N, C-alpha and C positions, 0 to 999 in steps of 0.2 A: 352674071348673077352673083349676088352677095352670098357668102358662105352661110350666113345665118338665116337665109330665106328659103322656105320650102320650094321645091322645084315646080310643083304644080299649083300655082297661085289660084287657079280657078276652082279648085276642089280640095280643100284642106281635109286631110284624113286624121281624125282624132282616134285615140285608143277606145276600144269598145268595153274595156274593163276599168273600173276604179280599183287601183292596186296600191298597196302599201309600198312606198319607195318608188312609185312610178315617176318617170323622168320627163313628163310632158312639159312641166313648167321651166325646166332647165335645158330642154332640148336645143333651143337656140344657142346657148352657151356651149353645149357639146358639139354642135355643128360647126361653130367657130373654131373649136379646138381641132376638129377633123381637118378643117382647112379646105380651100377651093380645089386643090388638086385631087384630094380623096373624093370630094363630092362629085366632081366632074367625071371621075372614073366610075362612080356608081350610077351616074345618069347616062353614060355613053352607050348608045345602041350597039349591039354586037360585041361589047366588051366582056371581060370575064371577072371583073372585080365585083365582090359581093359584100353586103353589110351583114355580118354574122353576129347574132345576139345569143350567146349560150345560156344566159339567164333572161329569157324573153320577157317574163312578166306581162306587163301591158303593151310591150313592143312600142314604147313611146318614141324612141329614136327612129325606128323604122317608119313609123307613121309620119314623123316630122320630115325626115329626109326623103322618103318615098323612092328608095332605090329601085332600079329596074330588075335587080337580082339580089337575092339574100337568102339567109338561113335563120330561122327562129327555132330555138331549142329550149326546153325547160324540163326540169325533173318533175314538175307538177303535171301529171298526165292530163288533168282536166283542162288546163290552159291549151295544150296542144290539140286535144280533142275539139275544143271549141273552135280554134282557128282552122282546123281541118274541115269541120262541118261548115263553117262560114265560107270557106273557099270553095268547097265541092258540093254542098247541099244547101245553098242559101235559101231557096224557096221553101224547102221543108222546115228549115230553122225558123223562118219568119212565120210559118203557119203555127208551129209550136208556141212561139212567143205570143202570138195573137190569142191563142187559147188560154195560156196562163194569165195574160193581162185581163181577159174577159172574166175569168174566174175570180181573180183578185178584186176586180172592180165590183163584183157582187157582194163582197164582204161588207157587213154592216157594223162599223165601229172598229176601234183599235183592237179589242180583244178578239174579234172575229178574224181580223187580218193576222194577228199574231198566231192564232191556231192554224190558219192556212199556211203561213210561212213555215211553221214547224212541220206540218204535213209534207210540204215540198222538200224541206231539209231531210226528213226521213226517207222520202222517195229518192232523193239524190244519193244518200249514203247507201241505200239498197242497190241502186244501179252501179255505184262505184264498186261495191263488194263483188260484183260479177262482171267487171269491166272487161276482163280478158276474153269473155265469151259473148260480148255485146253484139247485137244486130245493128245494122245501120240506123234503124229507127230508134233504138235505145241510145245510140251515140248522139243522135240528134236531140233526143229528149234531155240527155245529160247536159248538152251544150246550152239548151234553152233554160234549163234549171239553174245552171251556173250564172247566166246573165241575170236572171230574176233574183237569185239569192245575193249576188254581188251588189245589186242596186238596192236591195231591201234590208240587208243585214247591218249590224253595227259597224259604222265607219268603212264599209266596203271591204272589210278584212277577209282574207282566206286563212283560216287557222284550222289545223287538224290535230286530233289526239294521237296517242301512240298506235291506235288501230287504223289510222288513216281516215277517220271519220270527221267530216266538217261539223264544227260545233259552235259556230258564232251565233249569238242571239240576234233577234230581230232588232232593227234600228229604230230611230225616233220616228214618230208618226209622219213628220214632214218628208221622210224618205219613201214612205209607202204611198206612192201615187201611180197606180197602174197605167192610167191613161197617158201620163207624161212619160212613163217608162217606155210604153209602146211607141209613142210619137217620136221620141228622140233616138230610140235604139234602132228602129228600122232603117232610117237614112244612113246612120253611122255604119251599120252592118253592110249595106250595099257598097259604100265607098271602101270600107276595109276589105271586103271580098275582092273588089277589083285590084286593090294593091297586092293582095296575097297571090294573085295568079302568077306572079313572077318569083314567089318566095317558096323555098323548100321548108318543110317542117320536120322536126325531130323530137320525139319524146324520149328524153334521156338526160344524163348528167352533163355538166359542162365539159367533163373529160371526153365524153362521147362526141360532143360538138367539135371540140378542138382537133379531134382525129380527122375531121372532114375539111379543115381549112386549107387554103392554098396561099401561095406567096403574094398574090395580088389582092387578097381579101383585106377588109377593114373589120376588125373584131372589137366589139364593144362588150366588155364584161361588167355586169352590174350585180354582184352577189348580194345576198342578204348582208346588211351592214354589220360591222364588228360590234359584238355585244358589249364591248367596253364603253360604247356610247350610250349613256343613260336613255332608256326608253326605246332602245333598238328592239326590233321584232324579227325573229328568225324562224318561226314555226310555220313556214309555208308548206313544208313537207314534214312527215313524221320523223325524219332523220335530223332535222335542224341543220345549222351551219355554224360551227364554232371556230375558235381561234386557230386550231390545228388545220381546219379547212382553209382558212385564209392564207396560212403559210404555204399549204400545198398549192393553192391557186397561184400564188406569187411564183413558186418554182415552175409551175406549168407555163406561165407567161415567159419566164426566162428561156424555157425549153423551146417554145414555138418561135421565139425571136432567133434562136440559134439555128433551128432546123428549117426555117422558112424565111430566107433573106428577102427583104422587100415588104413583108407583111406589116400592116399598121395595127397597133393595139392601143385601146383606151380602156382603163379600168376606173370605176367609181368606188368610193368607200367613204366611211365616216372619218372625220378628222380627230382620231384618237391618238394618244401618245405612241402606242405600239404600232398602229398602222402607219403613222408618219415615219417612225423609225425604220420600219420594213421598207417602205417605198423610197426612202432617202438613203438606203444602205449602199455600201460600196458595190454590191452585186447589181443593184438597180442602175447605178450610174455607169458601171462598166458595160451594161447592156444597152446603153443609150436612152434610158428612161429618165424622165423628169416629171416633177410634180407641179400641178396647178392647184391653187386653192380657190374655190368658188363659194358663193352664198346660194343656199337653196331653201325653199320654204318647207317646213315640216307640217304635214297635213293629216297625219294619222293619230297624233297624240290624243288620248282620251279626254284631256282637259283642254278646253278652248284656249286658256291662257298660255298653254305650251305650244300652240300652233304658230311658231314664229320662224324667223330665218336662222339657219344654222350653217356652220362651216363644213364643207365637204372637200375631199381630196380627189383629184383626177390624175391618174398616172398614165403616161403615154410616151411612146417613142416618136411621135410625130413632131417635127421641129415647129417652133412657134412661127406664126405668120410674120 
């Protein structure tokens, strides 16, 4: 099987979220960088190699590769809640989505839908405010609301204010198609739920996830991109992710390479001067890390004229094929 080909040809699993920085469009390139040996280890029945994504986001690489074992972690608790509900309470989630779609379908005109969207956004923020004491029904409702808001908001963004409240406005009318939302989301959720049966989930920081890795794991780190890249977006959580965080992440990569012989690591980032300097540093080379430059589409820019191909860096200790 070719390294750039999904393992289960009969049933392609696509991400269920539209996510800023999602890697679905470059997943084939990332799979080629992983190489056939790593992919075969992830597909081996009875093996112990896992695909670990500490910045899960839309889990695009996990969807594309379809490992038999894995770990998805994210500091955004709503992502992990959605994935947990999709894995463990699929039928209840589908029921909530059907209800939301029916209500949205009854909205007459753009202004009516905008008000419905804002009501659901307020409901989501209220549920988030008491997430620590949520019932299983409330967690399922949050998951369904996340899917609806993600498909209906401006550019599919997840942005929060300093209080952790989702504050993205409604998107263009073309995005507000409840019937299409229901028709496309249901089948995707079912396929994604099957994939998640072999995947562990962790709500926490990438540091928390790295504490769980083993020497046979393949770790894909996809942090919010360096803000030195014009147009970068880092407000996925109320804490953000700045330059010091990127430096700390790099040191964490060096540490796990030292403490876990055999582990394979891949890191994505924007092609900025300071990231390239960091990734091509002496410390990186001494750790066996090398840099690939790839082209990737930019799809979240607010202006359509800026939705073009950009250069990205991929840092890895996996030898080239």
